[in-house]
Phi, psi and omega in degrees: 000306183274133175283149179289132181271130175274137180231155174222145176280127183238133176245125178253127180240118183265128176285130178215132172222155183286133176241109184283321186252082183298317185296310183299315179296323174301314180297314180302317179293319179295322179297325179299333183285343179067034183257356190303315186293334181284346183273337185308128178075003185248149173276127188244118182280135178234128179211155177198141168275149185257357188294117177078009180253113179285145176057041183300323180299318182290327179292314178299320179298321179293323173295318179299312181297323176297309181302314179297314180297333181274357175095010177268167179245102187275150168216146179262143172218153184296145178238067180237144176273202184294337180298334181251017183081353177070018179210161181281149181250115174047046175073008180233141174262105185295343183284339182216013175069022181262155173251133183227146175206122180296341179273346186239100182285359180264016178300125179231156168305134177272000000 
Protein backbone atom coordinates (compact mmCIF):
# COMPACT_ATOMS: atom_id res chain seq x y z
CA UNK A 1 0.00 0.00 0.00
CA UNK A 2 2.55 2.58 1.04
CA UNK A 3 5.28 3.38 -1.42
CA UNK A 4 8.77 3.32 -0.07
CA UNK A 5 10.07 6.84 0.54
CA UNK A 6 13.42 7.58 -1.04
CA UNK A 7 15.80 9.52 1.14
CA UNK A 8 19.19 11.06 0.61
CA UNK A 9 21.68 12.32 3.12
CA UNK A 10 22.26 16.04 2.66
CA UNK A 11 25.05 18.05 4.23
CA UNK A 12 24.69 21.81 4.30
CA UNK A 13 27.80 23.94 4.67
CA UNK A 14 27.13 27.61 5.19
CA UNK A 15 29.87 30.00 4.20
CA UNK A 16 30.54 32.44 6.95
CA UNK A 17 33.22 35.02 7.48
CA UNK A 18 33.42 37.83 9.97
CA UNK A 19 32.38 41.22 8.60
CA UNK A 20 33.59 44.06 10.78
CA UNK A 21 32.28 46.91 8.61
CA UNK A 22 28.70 45.82 7.93
CA UNK A 23 27.60 49.20 6.56
CA UNK A 24 30.55 49.38 4.16
CA UNK A 25 30.20 45.77 3.04
CA UNK A 26 26.49 46.27 2.38
CA UNK A 27 27.27 49.26 0.15
CA UNK A 28 30.03 47.33 -1.67
CA UNK A 29 27.69 44.44 -2.39
CA UNK A 30 24.97 46.78 -3.68
CA UNK A 31 27.52 48.54 -5.90
CA UNK A 32 28.41 45.17 -7.45
CA UNK A 33 24.80 44.83 -8.64
CA UNK A 34 25.23 47.83 -10.96
CA UNK A 35 21.90 49.43 -9.99
CA UNK A 36 23.12 52.83 -8.76
CA UNK A 37 22.24 54.80 -11.92
CA UNK A 38 18.71 53.39 -11.90
CA UNK A 39 18.05 54.88 -8.43
CA UNK A 40 18.75 58.53 -9.27
CA UNK A 41 15.73 60.77 -8.73
CA UNK A 42 13.49 57.94 -7.55
CA UNK A 43 11.83 57.25 -4.20
CA UNK A 44 13.12 53.87 -3.05
CA UNK A 45 11.19 51.80 -0.50
CA UNK A 46 13.38 49.88 1.93
CA UNK A 47 12.05 47.11 4.12
CA UNK A 48 13.48 44.00 5.75
CA UNK A 49 12.40 41.20 8.01
CA UNK A 50 14.75 40.73 10.92
CA UNK A 51 14.29 37.08 11.84
CA UNK A 52 17.70 35.51 12.02
CA UNK A 53 19.53 38.50 10.53
CA UNK A 54 22.36 39.65 12.75
CA UNK A 55 23.16 43.38 12.75
CA UNK A 56 20.07 44.20 10.68
CA UNK A 57 20.11 47.90 11.62
CA UNK A 58 23.62 48.26 10.16
CA UNK A 59 22.57 46.48 6.96
CA UNK A 60 19.59 48.80 6.54
CA UNK A 61 21.79 51.81 7.22
CA UNK A 62 24.14 50.65 4.45
CA UNK A 63 21.21 50.31 2.04
CA UNK A 64 19.91 53.79 2.95
CA UNK A 65 23.36 55.35 2.49
CA UNK A 66 23.82 53.59 -0.86
CA UNK A 67 20.46 54.80 -2.14
CA UNK A 68 21.22 58.37 -1.04
CA UNK A 69 24.72 58.33 -2.57
CA UNK A 70 23.17 57.07 -5.82
CA UNK A 71 20.77 60.03 -5.92
CA UNK A 72 17.70 58.18 -4.73
CA UNK A 73 15.31 59.18 -1.98
CA UNK A 74 15.04 56.26 0.47
CA UNK A 75 12.19 55.66 2.86
CA UNK A 76 11.64 52.85 5.34
CA UNK A 77 8.40 51.03 5.98
CA UNK A 78 7.53 48.15 8.30
CA UNK A 79 7.86 44.56 7.14
CA UNK A 80 5.75 42.77 9.70
CA UNK A 81 3.21 40.06 9.27
CA UNK A 82 0.28 39.44 11.53
CA UNK A 83 2.63 38.64 14.43
CA UNK A 84 3.43 42.34 14.63
CA UNK A 85 -0.06 43.51 13.93
CA UNK A 86 0.91 44.25 10.33
CA UNK A 87 1.49 47.90 11.13
CA UNK A 88 4.18 50.13 12.46
CA UNK A 89 3.99 51.09 16.12
CA UNK A 90 4.62 54.74 17.03
CA UNK A 91 7.22 55.26 14.30
CA UNK A 92 9.43 52.37 15.33
CA UNK A 93 9.98 49.00 13.79
CA UNK A 94 10.49 46.73 16.82
CA UNK A 95 12.11 44.05 14.70
CA UNK A 96 15.25 45.98 13.79
CA UNK A 97 15.40 49.18 15.82
CA UNK A 98 14.74 51.52 12.90
CA UNK A 99 12.68 54.66 12.83
CA UNK A 100 10.61 55.05 9.69
CA UNK A 101 8.32 57.64 8.18
CA UNK A 102 7.01 57.71 4.62
CA UNK A 103 7.05 61.53 4.83
CA UNK A 104 10.67 61.62 6.04
CA UNK A 105 13.17 60.14 3.63
CA UNK A 106 15.96 60.70 6.12
CA UNK A 107 14.80 57.79 8.27
CA UNK A 108 17.83 55.83 9.38
CA UNK A 109 18.41 53.00 11.79
CA UNK A 110 18.63 54.44 15.27
